[in-house]
N, C-alpha and C positions, 0 to 999 in steps of 0.2 A: 408204513409210510403214510403221511397225511395226504388226503385227497386234495388235489389242486382245484382252485375255483373253476367253475364251468366244466368239471369233469376232464380237465386237461391233464390226465394222470398217465401212468406208465401204459395202461391198457389202450388208452386213446392213441398215444403216439406209436406204440407197437403196431396197432392196426393200420395207421397211416403209412408206416414204413413197409409193412407186409403187402399192402395193396398198391404201393407206389403213388399214393396221393400226396405228392411232394412238389407242388407247383413252384416253390422257391428254390428247389435244388437244381443247380445248373450242371452238376456232374464233375466239377473241378473247382479249384481255388479261383476266386474272382480276381480280375486285374488289379483293383485297388489294394487288396490285401497281399497279393503276390508282390506288387511293387514295394509295399511296406516291408514285407519279410526279406526281400532281396537286399535291402540296405541295412539290415540288422547285422551286427558283427560279434556280439557277445553270445557265444554258443552255450554259456552256462546259465542263461536266463531261465528262471522258473516260470513256465508259461501255463496258464489255464485257459481252456476253451469250454465255457459252460454251455449247456444245451447244444452240444456239438453236432448232434445228428450224424450224418455220414462223414463228417470231419475231414473233408479234403484239405482243410487248412492244416490240421495236425499232421496228415500224411506228408504234405509239402514241407512243413517245418522239420519233420523227422528226416526227410531226405536231404535237407540242407545241413543236418548235423545238430539240430537243437534237441538234444537227447533228454532234456528235462521238460518235455511237453506233456501235459496231462489233459485228458478230455473227460468231460462229465456229462452224463445224460441220464434222464429218468427211465429211458427205455433200453432194454438190452439188445434189441435187434440191430440198431445202427452201430453199437459198439462191436457186436460180433462181425458186422460187415467190414468195419475198419480193420479188425484183426485178420480177417480173411484176405483183404487187399494188401495188408502190410504186416506179414507174420512176425517180423522182427520188432514191432512196436511192443514195448513191455506190457504184459497184462496187468501189472500193478499200477500202470498209469492210465488204465481204462476204468474210469470210476462210475459205478452205477449208483445213482442216488439223487436226492432232492437238493438242488442248488442252494436253497434257503437253509438247509441243515448242514451244509458243507463247512468245514473249517480248514484252515491252512494259510500259508503266506506265499504270495506270488509276486514276481517282478513285473509281469505283464499278463493282463486278462484281455483276451480277444473277444470282441462282439461281432457275431455274424448270424443274423436271423434268429437269435435266441430272444432278444427283447421283444420282437414282434410276435413271437409265439406264445408269450405269457399273457395271461389275462391282464388287461390294462389296470385292474385294481392292484396289481403287484408292482407297478413301475417304481413307485417311491421305495418300496422294499428292495427292489433290485439294486437301485442306486446305493442304498445303505449297505447291502450285503457285499457288493463289489468293493466298496470302500473298506469294509472290515477284512477282506481277503488280500488286500494289497499291502505288500511290505513297504517300509519307508523308501521313497524314491521310485515306487512302482507307478504303473500307468494303465489306464483303460483305453484301448484303441480298437477301432472297428467301424462298422457301418450301421446306420439306422435309416429306415425308410421314412422319407419326408413327403408323405402322400397319404390321403385318405384310403383306407382299405376296407376290410370287413368289420362289421359290428358284432357278429354272432359267432365267429370262428376265426382261428388263425389263418393267415397273418393279419394282425391288427395294426393299423396305420396310426399316423399322428403327424405332428408338426414340430418344427425346430423350436418354436416358442414354447410349446407344451413341454418338450423334453428338457429344455433348460431349467424349468422349474423343479424337476426331479433331481437334477445333478448339481445345481448351484449350491445347495447347502453342504455338499461333501467334496466338491472338486473345483480346481481352477481349470479354465478352458484354454488349452494351448492351441487347439484347432477344433472348430465346430461349424463347419461350413459345407456348402454343396460339394459333392464329389466330382472331380473333373475327369476321371477315367473309369466311370461306371461301364458295365456292359450296356450295349445299345438299348435293350428293352427297359433298362432301369435309368437311363440318362435323365437327369433332372429330378429324380425321385429319391436320391440317396444323400445322406450327410456322412462325411468322414469325420470321425471324432478322435481326439487325442486329449485325454483328461488326466490330470494329476491330482492325487488326493490332497485335500487341505490338511494342514497340521491340526491336531486336536487342540481344543482350547486349553489354555493353562489354568 
């Protein structure tokens, strides 16, 4: 596996999960994503949650009957923790590997604290890779931190204007606005995004 910039590799993330150094982890699915999941009706959706970590979102989706939910992480520890919490979750849908080397086609890719965990040098690559993984009619939905954060370690922050530059070449913006139902400590610091891939040029 290729080492990630700034040593943000599997060993780095395993250590953070083993030591509980998870300041972004609230221990459950967050209200904005729960509200979004609750209004989904197509249980056949092929869903990917990259950089899933403890994957409370995947656990919640599974409990709602979204059986085609996949989680991807570079570190094995959080995947094992999800399997322990949710033994019925198929092991074949717990994917250990590098997001940027992943292939497949999904109807929905969920973003929850993965973007902010990546080196900022990878943000344009993230947008391109998400676009390549979405099937026709697919969408990228989730949350981005709209606030300055750390410069030397995750989570890395940023701004709405900056993020638009990464996504605009690949997506149309159905929703890209401040989140109205964030957890109280994150109020005013999150964007809810709903992006649809642009058609490839003819």
